[in-house]
C-alpha positions in Angstrom: -14.4 -2.6 -1.6 -11.3 -1.0 0.0 -9.2 -0.2 -2.2 -5.0 0.2 -1.1 -2.9 2.3 -2.3 1.2 2.7 -1.5 2.3 5.9 -1.0 6.0 7.4 -1.1 5.6 10.9 -2.9 7.6 9.8 -6.3 6.3 9.8 -9.9 5.1 6.2 -9.9 2.7 6.6 -6.8 1.5 9.5 -7.7 1.1 7.6 -11.5 -0.6 5.3 -9.4 -2.9 7.3 -7.2 -4.6 9.2 -10.9 -4.6 5.9 -12.3 -6.8 4.4 -9.4 -8.8 7.3 -9.7 -9.6 6.4 -13.4 -10.6 3.1 -12.3 -12.1 3.2 -8.7 -14.0 6.3 -8.5 -16.3 6.3 -5.6 -14.2 3.9 -3.8 -12.8 3.3 -0.5 -9.2 3.7 -0.8 -6.6 3.8 2.4 -3.6 5.5 1.5 -0.2 4.0 2.3 2.4 5.5 2.9 5.5 3.2 4.9 7.7 4.8 7.5 11.3 2.9 6.9 12.9 2.7 10.4 14.8 0.0 10.2 16.2 2.3 6.9 17.0 5.5 9.1 18.5 3.6 12.2 21.2 2.2 9.1 21.7 5.4 7.6 22.1 7.8 11.1 25.1 3.8 11.3 26.1 4.5 7.8 26.6 8.0 8.4 28.1 7.7 11.8 26.4 9.3 13.6 26.1 8.4 17.3 23.6 10.2 19.4 21.4 10.2 22.4 18.9 7.5 22.8 16.5 11.0 24.0 17.6 12.7 20.7 16.9 8.8 18.5 13.3 9.4 20.2 12.4 12.9 19.4 14.2 11.8 15.3 12.2 9.2 15.1 9.1 11.3 16.2 10.1 13.8 13.5 10.4 11.2 11.1 6.8 9.8 11.2 5.3 13.4 10.8 6.8 13.6 7.7 5.8 10.5 7.0 2.4 11.8 8.3 1.9 14.1 5.7 3.2 12.5 2.8 0.2 10.0 3.5 -2.2 12.8 4.0 -0.6 14.0 0.9 -1.5 10.8 -1.4 -5.2 10.4 0.4 -5.5 14.2 -0.8 -4.4 13.5 -3.8 -7.0 10.9 -4.5 -9.2 12.4 -3.2 -9.0 14.9 -5.9 -8.9 11.9 -7.8 -12.3 10.5 -6.7 -11.5 8.3 -4.4 -12.8 8.2 -0.8 -9.3 7.8 0.4 -8.2 7.9 4.2 -4.2 8.3 5.3 -2.4 5.9 6.9 1.1 6.0 8.3 2.6 2.0 9.4 6.8 1.8 10.1 7.7 -1.6 8.6 8.5 -4.4 10.7 10.7 -6.3 7.7 10.9 -4.4 5.2 8.4 -1.8 3.3 7.0 -4.9 0.8 5.5 -6.9 3.6 4.6 -3.9 5.4 1.6 -3.3 2.7 0.8 -7.2 2.6 0.2 -6.5 6.0 -1.8 -4.1 6.1 -3.3 -5.1 3.6 -4.0 -8.5 5.3 -5.5 -6.1 8.3 -7.8 -4.1 6.3 -8.7 -6.9 3.9 -8.6 -5.6 1.3 -9.7 -6.5 -2.1 -7.2 -4.8 -4.3 -3.6 -3.7 -3.6 -2.0 -0.9 -5.8 1.1 -0.2 -6.7 3.2 2.3 -8.7 6.8 0.4 -10.8 9.3 2.2 -9.2 9.4 4.7 -5.7 12.3 5.8 -3.7 14.6 2.7 -3.7 17.2 3.3 -5.3 20.0 0.7 -5.9 18.0 -0.9 -2.5 15.4 -1.7 -4.3 17.5 -3.7 -7.3 20.0 -5.7 -5.0 17.1 -6.8 -3.0 14.3 -6.8 -5.7 11.3 -3.7 -6.5 9.0 -3.4 -3.8 5.5 -4.2 -6.2 7.2 -7.5 -7.1 7.9 -8.3 -4.3 3.5 -7.7 -2.9 2.6 -8.3 -6.7 4.4 -12.2 -5.9 3.1 -12.6 -1.6 0.3 -10.4 -1.4 -2.6 -12.9 -2.4 -5.0 -10.9 -3.9 -5.8 -9.1 -6.7 -2.0 -6.1 -7.3 -2.6 -4.0 -9.6 1.2 -1.8 -10.1 0.8 1.4 -12.8 3.3 1.6 -14.8 5.5 4.4 -15.0 4.4 7.7 -16.1 5.7 9.1 -19.5 8.6 11.2 -18.9 9.4 13.9 -21.6 12.1 13.0 -22.8 10.2 10.0 -24.0 7.3 11.8 -25.6 10.7 13.9 -26.8 11.5 11.6 -28.7 8.5 9.7 -30.0 7.7 13.7 -31.7 11.1 13.9 -33.4 10.2 10.5 -34.8 7.2 11.5 -36.0 9.0 14.9 -37.8 11.3 13.7 -39.2 
């Protein structure tokens, strides 16, 4: 069984890897980081950055390298969690969620694992969360791991217990 774990470096994605490792120790996993090429081009345009074509190619190569390193970091975390993990980095075709679904189809993943939130910010609030879209479009089991408890939530619970 191969599982696909979506990884963007966020605390939610790290929690998803840790939980998948506890639940599925020893299983084969592909840790996928999706490179948002369209988002990068949009960010450059909105910032008014005009670059020569060769500069864009160099910048894209650097960004792709950083995303590959991020995927490798996620695979390292998955190995530490007990999974037989392989990193993978893909550029988004249309949207991050659709790339996750496409890769799941390509590798015939038996399960897709994702955190509840990543680094989507305002864009995900406007367009819907990646995990929600994956859940409703994957056509296969999807495990959405909730956000890890924050120190604030732990402190509140401790305060309630004391009073």
